[in-house]
C-alpha positions in Angstrom: 1.4 45.0 -5.6 -1.2 43.1 -7.4 -4.9 43.8 -7.2 -6.5 41.8 -4.5 -9.9 41.5 -6.4 -8.2 40.2 -9.5 -6.0 37.6 -7.4 -9.2 36.2 -5.9 -11.0 36.0 -9.2 -8.1 34.3 -10.8 -8.1 31.9 -7.9 -11.7 31.0 -7.6 -12.9 30.7 -11.3 -10.1 28.3 -12.4 -10.4 26.4 -9.3 -13.9 25.4 -10.1 -12.3 23.3 -13.0 -9.6 21.9 -10.9 -6.9 24.6 -11.6 -5.9 25.9 -8.2 -3.1 28.2 -7.5 -3.4 30.7 -10.5 -4.4 33.5 -8.1 -1.5 32.8 -5.9 0.9 32.9 -8.8 -0.6 36.3 -9.8 -0.2 37.6 -6.3 3.5 36.7 -6.3 3.3 33.5 -4.3 4.8 31.4 -7.0 5.9 28.5 -5.1 2.5 28.0 -3.3 0.6 28.6 -6.6 2.7 26.0 -8.6 2.3 23.4 -5.8 -1.5 24.0 -5.7 -1.6 23.9 -9.5 0.1 20.6 -9.9 -1.4 18.9 -7.0 -4.8 20.1 -8.0 -4.6 18.8 -11.4 -3.1 15.4 -10.2 -5.8 15.0 -7.4 -8.9 16.3 -9.2 -8.4 14.8 -12.6 -6.5 11.9 -11.3 -9.4 11.3 -8.9 -11.9 11.3 -11.7 -9.7 8.9 -13.8 -9.3 6.7 -10.7 -13.0 6.5 -10.0 -14.1 5.9 -13.5 -11.5 3.3 -14.4 -11.9 1.6 -11.1 -15.7 1.6 -11.4 -15.3 0.1 -14.9 -13.0 -2.7 -13.7 -15.2 -3.3 -10.7 -18.3 -3.4 -12.9 -16.6 -6.0 -15.1 -15.6 -8.2 -12.2 -18.9 -8.1 -10.3 -21.2 -8.6 -13.3 -22.6 -5.1 -13.2 -23.0 -4.6 -9.4 -19.9 -2.3 -9.5 -21.6 0.2 -11.5 -23.1 1.5 -8.3 -19.6 3.0 -7.5 -20.0 5.5 -10.2 -22.0 7.4 -7.7 -18.6 8.4 -6.2 -18.0 10.7 -9.1 -20.8 12.8 -7.6 -18.6 13.5 -4.5 -15.5 14.9 -6.5 -17.2 18.2 -7.4 -18.3 18.9 -3.9 -14.9 18.4 -2.6 -13.5 20.5 -5.4 -15.8 23.4 -4.4 -14.8 23.1 -0.8 -11.1 23.2 -1.8 -11.7 26.2 -4.0 -13.3 28.1 -1.3 -10.5 27.2 1.2 -7.8 28.3 -1.2 -9.5 31.5 -1.9 -10.1 32.3 1.7 -6.3 31.6 2.5 -5.3 33.8 -0.4 -7.6 36.5 0.9 -6.1 36.3 4.4 -2.5 36.2 2.9 -3.2 39.4 0.8 -4.9 41.1 3.7 -1.7 40.7 5.9 0.4 42.7 3.4 
């Protein structure tokens, strides 16, 4: 049985950088961990790329007014922290049921 504290640390620290699911993989929930890892990378880093590239295109089309849309990038880390907290809490409850 994996150490609960180690699993939680492995879930929360990498999740801050958009790498969800590592704690789940360590805890033996490989399918859930891989799904979280792949979807986290696609959504977090894809979200950053979409906002930055979209804002750049919008800025070019609107002669600079689209640069205001760069403010959306500030929301991604907040959503990322909420997702990290939710994933860690779910892992904690899953490990407590064992």
